[in-house]
C-alpha positions in Angstrom: -29.8 -26.0 27.5 -26.4 -28.0 26.5 -25.5 -28.0 22.8 -22.3 -30.0 23.5 -23.4 -32.9 21.8 -24.6 -31.3 18.7 -20.8 -29.5 18.7 -19.6 -32.8 18.6 -21.3 -33.6 15.5 -19.3 -31.1 13.8 -15.9 -32.8 13.8 -15.7 -34.8 10.6 -13.6 -36.9 11.6 -14.4 -39.1 7.8 -14.0 -35.9 5.4 -11.5 -36.8 2.9 -9.3 -33.5 4.1 -9.4 -34.2 7.3 -8.4 -37.7 6.4 -5.6 -36.2 4.3 -4.0 -34.2 7.7 -4.3 -37.4 9.2 -2.3 -38.8 7.0 0.8 -35.8 6.8 0.8 -36.8 10.7 1.6 -40.2 10.3 4.4 -39.5 7.1 5.6 -36.8 9.2 6.2 -38.8 12.3 6.7 -42.3 11.2 6.5 -45.6 13.2 6.4 -43.8 16.3 2.4 -43.0 15.4 1.6 -46.4 13.8 0.0 -47.7 16.6 -1.9 -44.1 17.8 -4.9 -45.5 19.3 -3.5 -48.5 20.6 -0.7 -47.6 23.0 -0.3 -44.3 25.3 3.0 -43.7 24.0 2.1 -43.6 20.1 -1.4 -41.6 21.3 1.2 -38.8 23.1 3.3 -38.9 20.3 0.6 -38.1 17.6 -1.3 -35.7 19.8 2.7 -33.9 19.4 3.1 -34.6 15.8 -0.2 -32.7 14.6 0.1 -29.9 16.9 3.5 -29.7 15.3 2.0 -30.3 11.2 -0.1 -27.2 12.4 2.1 -25.3 13.8 4.7 -25.5 10.7 2.0 -24.9 8.8 1.1 -21.7 10.1 -2.1 -22.4 11.7 -3.2 -19.7 13.6 -5.6 -18.5 16.8 -8.4 -16.0 15.7 -11.0 -14.0 17.7 -14.6 -15.4 17.4 -17.5 -13.4 15.6 -20.3 -13.4 18.3 -24.2 -12.0 18.0 -27.0 -11.7 19.9 -30.2 -13.6 18.9 -33.9 -13.8 20.1 -34.3 -15.8 22.9 -30.5 -16.7 23.3 -27.8 -14.7 24.7 -25.4 -14.7 22.6 -24.5 -16.9 19.3 -21.1 -18.2 17.6 -20.3 -19.6 13.7 -18.7 -22.5 13.1 -16.7 -23.3 10.3 -16.3 -27.3 9.4 -12.2 -28.7 10.6 -11.8 -28.4 6.4 -12.9 -24.8 6.5 -10.7 -24.5 9.4 -7.9 -25.9 7.1 -8.2 -23.9 4.0 -8.2 -20.3 5.9 -5.7 -21.7 8.0 -7.2 -20.1 11.2 -10.0 -20.8 13.8 -11.6 -19.8 16.9 -10.7 -21.5 19.8 -13.3 -23.9 19.4 -12.9 -24.4 15.9 -9.2 -25.2 16.7 -9.9 -27.9 18.7 -12.7 -29.3 16.6 -9.9 -29.7 14.0 -7.3 -30.9 16.6 -10.1 -33.9 17.8 -11.5 -35.0 14.1 -7.9 -35.5 13.0 -7.6 -37.2 15.6 -10.3 -38.7 16.2 -9.7 -40.0 12.3 -6.8 -42.1 13.2 -8.5 -44.1 16.1 -7.6 -41.5 18.8 -10.4 -40.9 21.2 -10.8 -37.1 21.7 -13.0 -34.8 23.5 -14.3 -31.0 23.3 -13.9 -29.3 26.6 -16.3 -26.3 26.8 -16.5 -24.1 29.1 -17.5 -20.5 29.4 -15.6 -18.7 26.9 -13.5 -21.3 26.0 -13.1 -24.4 24.2 -10.0 -27.1 24.2 -9.3 -30.8 23.2 -8.6 -33.4 25.1 -7.8 -37.2 24.1 -8.2 -40.3 25.9 -5.2 -42.3 26.3 -5.9 -46.1 25.1 -4.3 -48.1 27.8 -4.2 -45.5 30.9 -7.5 -44.1 30.4 -5.6 -40.9 31.3 -7.3 -37.7 30.3 -4.3 -35.5 27.8 -5.8 -31.8 27.3 -3.9 -29.6 24.9 -4.9 -26.2 24.8 -5.0 -26.0 20.7 -4.6 -22.2 20.2 -1.3 -22.5 21.4 -0.3 -23.1 17.6 0.9 -19.5 17.2 1.2 -18.1 20.7 4.5 -16.6 21.9 5.4 -17.1 25.3 8.7 -14.8 27.4 11.5 -17.0 27.9 14.6 -15.8 30.4 18.0 -17.0 28.5 20.6 -18.3 30.9 19.0 -17.3 33.9 19.8 -14.1 33.6 17.8 -11.0 32.9 17.3 -11.4 29.2 14.3 -11.9 27.9 13.0 -13.0 24.2 9.5 -14.4 22.6 9.9 -17.8 21.7 7.0 -19.7 19.8 5.3 -21.9 22.5 6.0 -25.4 22.3 3.6 -29.0 22.4 4.8 -29.3 26.2 3.9 -25.6 26.8 0.1 -26.5 25.1 0.3 -29.5 27.4 0.6 -27.5 30.3 -1.7 -25.0 29.3 -4.3 -27.9 29.1 -4.0 -29.2 32.2 -3.8 -25.7 33.6 -7.3 -25.4 32.2 -8.8 -29.1 33.1 -7.1 -28.2 36.8 -9.1 -25.2 37.1 -12.1 -26.6 36.2 -11.5 -29.6 38.4 -11.1 -26.9 41.4 -13.5 -25.0 40.5 -17.7 -24.9 41.0 -18.2 -22.1 39.2 -17.4 -23.0 35.9 -19.3 -25.1 34.6 -17.9 -27.8 31.9 -19.5 -29.8 29.0 -17.5 -32.8 27.8 -18.7 -34.3 24.5 -17.3 -36.6 22.1 -18.0 -37.9 18.6 -19.2 -41.4 19.7 -21.6 -40.3 22.4 -22.9 -37.7 20.0 -23.7 -40.8 17.5 -24.9 -42.6 20.0 -27.5 -39.8 20.7 -28.7 -39.2 17.3 -25.8 -36.1 16.2 -24.1 -38.1 13.9 -21.4 -35.9 11.8 -22.4 -33.3 9.6 -23.0 -34.5 5.8 -21.2 -32.0 3.5 -20.5 -31.9 0.2 -17.4 -34.0 -0.9 -15.7 -30.6 -2.5 -12.3 -30.9 -4.8 -10.6 -29.4 -2.0 -6.6 -29.5 -2.0 -5.3 -30.1 1.6 -3.4 -26.7 2.2 -0.8 -28.4 4.7 2.6 -30.0 3.6 4.8 -31.7 6.0 7.6 -30.2 8.1 11.2 -30.5 6.7 
C-alpha cells in the first residue's frame, strides 16, 4: 500500500514559517522570480534562488532514523517543514518536503518523487509542463572538481546546476528501470483525495534563515 498521498499532506505550504522563507527567496532574487508559477523562466529562477537560500543558511542533509514496527517492515519519522528549518537539517524526504512546501507557497506546482530508499522534489514548469527535478540533498554535498584540466583536484560545494543534474539523473534512472517502483504525489492531488495539509499550532517560531548577502 502506498502512502505517497499521505506524505504529500506534510507539505504545509500555508504555514507562516514556510511563507516567510518563500518571502526571503523572493527578496533574494527580486524581479527574476516575480512570475514564479506563471512562466518557465521565473519558475526555474525561483527553484535556483530557493536552493541558494537553503545552501547559504547552512541547511544540512542527515541520515534517517528508522525502526521496525508490527506488520510493517520499516518505519521512518518525519518532520514538518518548519522543524526542518528550525533544525537546519533533514533527511532526504524532509528536505524534499520543505523544498516542495516553499515552491507551493509561491504558486509553483511541486511533486515528491518517492522511490525505495530515496525521495527528491520535482517541479512542473507552468508553460512547457516539463518536469524539473532537483536533488535537494545536494545543499551540503561537496564534489571533487578538476582544476585547469590538469591533475589537480579540490572539494567544492555543489552548485544548483549540479543539483539539477543529480535530479535528472534520478528521473532518467527511474524511467529506464522496471525494478524501481516510484510513487509520485503533489499537494493538490493529495487534497483532492482527502489528505489535506496537516493542521499544526501556529507557534511563535522565528524563521532562522536570512537572505544571502
